[in-house]
C-alpha positions as CSV (number, residue, x, y, z in Angstrom):
1,M,0.0,0.0,0.0
2,I,1.4,3.4,-1.1
3,A,0.4,6.4,1.0
4,I,-0.1,9.5,-1.1
5,V,0.3,12.6,1.1
6,D,-2.8,14.8,0.9
7,Y,-1.8,18.3,2.1
8,G,-3.8,20.4,-0.3
9,A,-1.2,21.0,-3.1
10,G,-1.2,17.6,-4.8
11,N,-2.3,16.8,-8.3
12,L,-3.9,13.6,-7.0
13,F,-6.1,12.7,-9.9
14,S,-3.4,11.9,-12.5
15,V,-1.2,10.2,-9.8
16,T,-4.0,7.9,-8.7
17,N,-5.0,7.2,-12.3
18,A,-1.4,6.0,-13.0
19,L,-1.3,3.8,-9.9
20,E,-4.7,2.3,-10.8
21,H,-3.4,1.6,-14.3
22,L,-0.5,-0.3,-12.7
23,S,-2.9,-2.1,-10.3
24,I,-1.0,-0.6,-7.3
25,S,-3.0,-0.2,-4.1
26,Y,-2.8,3.3,-2.5
27,Q,-4.4,5.4,0.1
28,I,-4.7,9.2,0.0
29,T,-4.0,10.4,3.6
30,Q,-2.7,13.0,6.0
31,E,-2.9,10.6,9.0
32,P,0.4,9.7,10.7
33,Q,-0.7,6.2,11.4
34,A,-1.5,5.5,7.7
35,L,1.9,6.8,6.8
36,Y,3.6,4.5,9.4
37,E,1.7,1.5,8.1
38,S,2.3,2.1,4.4
39,D,4.9,0.3,2.2
40,G,6.0,3.6,0.7
41,V,5.2,7.4,0.7
42,L,4.5,9.5,-2.4
43,L,4.7,13.3,-2.0
44,P,3.1,15.0,-5.1
45,G,2.6,18.7,-5.5
46,V,1.8,21.6,-7.8
47,G,1.9,25.3,-7.0
48,A,4.1,27.5,-4.9
49,F,6.9,26.4,-2.5
50,P,6.0,28.7,0.4
51,D,2.2,27.8,0.2
52,A,3.0,24.1,0.2
53,M,5.4,24.3,3.2
54,A,2.7,26.4,5.0
55,M,0.1,23.7,4.4
56,L,2.4,20.9,5.5
57,R,3.1,22.9,8.7
58,E,-0.6,23.6,9.3
59,K,-1.4,20.0,9.0
60,D,1.5,19.1,11.3
61,L,2.9,16.8,8.6
62,I,6.6,17.9,8.6
63,P,7.7,15.8,11.6
64,I,6.1,12.6,10.3
65,L,7.4,13.1,6.7
66,R,10.9,13.5,8.1
67,Q,10.5,10.3,10.0
68,M,9.1,8.4,7.1
69,A,12.0,9.6,4.9
70,K,14.4,7.6,7.1
71,K,12.3,4.4,7.0
72,K,10.4,3.8,3.8
73,P,10.7,4.3,0.1
74,F,9.8,8.0,-0.4
75,L,9.1,9.6,-3.8
76,G,8.6,13.3,-4.4
77,I,7.1,14.5,-7.7
78,C,7.4,18.0,-9.2
79,L,6.8,20.4,-6.2
80,G,7.2,17.4,-4.0
81,L,10.8,17.1,-5.2
82,Q,11.4,20.8,-4.4
83,L,10.0,20.5,-0.9
84,M,12.4,17.7,-0.1
85,F,15.4,20.1,-0.4
86,E,16.6,22.9,1.8
87,S,15.3,26.1,0.3
88,S,13.9,27.8,-2.8
89,E,14.5,31.1,-4.6
90,E,10.7,31.3,-4.9
91,S,10.6,32.1,-1.2
92,P,13.8,33.3,0.5
93,G,13.8,32.5,4.2
94,V,11.3,29.6,4.0
95,E,12.9,26.3,4.8
96,G,12.1,23.1,3.0
97,L,12.0,19.6,4.5
98,G,15.7,19.4,4.2
99,L,15.7,15.7,3.4
100,L,18.5,16.1,0.8
101,P,21.1,18.7,0.2
102,G,20.4,21.2,-2.5
103,K,18.6,24.4,-3.5
104,I,15.7,25.2,-5.8
105,L,16.6,28.0,-8.3
106,K,14.6,30.0,-10.8
107,I,14.9,28.8,-14.5
108,P,16.9,31.7,-16.1
109,E,15.4,33.6,-19.0
110,A,17.0,32.6,-22.3
111,P,16.1,33.3,-26.0
112,G,13.4,30.9,-27.2
113,M,12.9,29.4,-23.8
114,K,9.5,30.1,-22.2
115,V,9.1,30.0,-18.4
116,P,7.4,28.1,-17.0
117,H,8.9,25.1,-18.8
118,M,6.0,23.1,-20.1
119,G,6.6,20.1,-22.3
120,W,8.6,17.0,-23.2
121,N,12.3,16.9,-22.6
122,S,14.8,14.0,-22.9
123,L,16.8,12.8,-19.9
124,K,20.4,11.9,-19.5
125,V,20.1,8.9,-17.2
126,R,22.7,7.6,-14.7
127,P,23.3,4.0,-15.7
128,D,23.1,2.5,-12.2
129,S,20.0,4.3,-11.2
130,R,17.4,2.1,-9.5
131,L,14.5,4.5,-10.4
132,F,15.4,4.4,-14.1
133,Q,16.2,0.7,-14.4
134,D,15.4,-0.6,-17.9
135,I,14.6,2.9,-19.1
136,P,16.8,4.0,-22.1
137,D,19.0,7.0,-21.9
138,G,17.4,9.8,-23.9
139,S,13.8,8.9,-22.9
140,Y,11.3,11.8,-22.9
141,V,9.3,12.9,-19.9
142,Y,6.8,15.7,-19.3
143,F,7.8,18.8,-17.3
144,V,5.7,21.7,-15.9
145,H,7.9,24.0,-13.7
146,S,9.4,27.5,-13.3
147,Y,12.1,26.4,-10.7
148,Y,14.6,23.7,-10.9
149,L,16.9,21.7,-8.6
150,K,20.6,22.3,-8.2
151,A,21.5,19.4,-5.9
152,G,24.2,19.8,-3.3
153,S,26.0,16.7,-4.5
154,E,26.3,15.2,-7.9
155,D,26.2,11.7,-6.2
156,I,22.5,11.9,-5.7
157,V,21.6,13.0,-9.2
158,A,19.9,10.1,-11.2
159,A,18.9,12.1,-14.3
160,T,19.5,15.5,-15.9
161,T,18.0,17.5,-18.7
162,E,18.7,20.8,-20.4
163,Y,16.3,23.8,-20.6
164,G,18.2,27.0,-20.7
165,T,20.4,25.6,-18.0
166,H,21.5,22.2,-16.6
167,I,18.7,20.8,-14.6
168,H,18.9,18.0,-12.0
169,A,15.7,16.3,-13.1
170,A,15.7,13.3,-10.7
171,V,17.6,12.2,-7.6
172,E,18.0,9.2,-5.5
173,K,19.8,8.5,-2.2
174,G,19.1,5.5,-0.1
175,N,15.3,5.2,0.1
176,L,14.7,8.8,-1.1
177,Y,13.7,9.4,-4.7
178,A,12.4,12.4,-6.5
179,C,11.5,13.6,-10.0
180,Q,11.0,17.2,-11.2
181,F,9.0,16.0,-14.1
182,H,5.6,14.2,-13.9
183,P,6.0,10.4,-14.3
184,E,2.3,10.0,-14.1
185,K,2.0,12.2,-17.2
186,S,5.0,10.7,-19.1
187,S,3.4,7.8,-21.0
188,Q,5.1,4.4,-20.7
189,T,8.4,5.8,-19.5
190,G,6.7,7.4,-16.6
191,L,4.7,4.3,-15.7
192,K,7.9,2.3,-15.7
193,I,9.5,4.8,-13.3
194,L,6.5,4.4,-11.0
195,E,6.7,0.7,-11.3
196,N,10.4,0.7,-10.5
197,F,9.7,2.8,-7.4
198,I,6.9,0.4,-6.2
199,S,9.2,-2.6,-6.8
200,L,11.9,-1.3,-4.5
201,P,12.8,-3.5,-1.6
């Protein structure tokens, strides 16, 4: 059973559709006990970094998420990835969950590059990545974002892409995983990524 964290900023419909397509059982919850009893935690999200952190704080979810990040497979998607890091240029002074080292930066303006970045981009995949097992290098996935991750260590970067700058598109460290793109909207490649996450020991 996968626990999908419901804190008011998640794009839950497309995520649950993808899990149902894969016949994966899930529970949408904000209850600590349900998170404790789950086999893994999925933190989705769309919207603004400071608003999302405020909602997590209001629902008293920050302590339990930090605990679960030490114990269970944990996947952040889009804004969920950004929340897992230390801070964001979108909201100076607002701390993230701090589960992994790194900062969220604004995508720089560049000729021919619209921000927000909305569309399909190819990934440069790290060959030993567990999240991208059996996914070919150069596979395309779907992005919707105005801010991007600059990880504090290259060791945790599982995939990158280029959009006006070098973007750390996915990370993994221990039981922590995250994607800036939307696997649930990324066709068969995205479904395989979700399947790989669910299959983690």
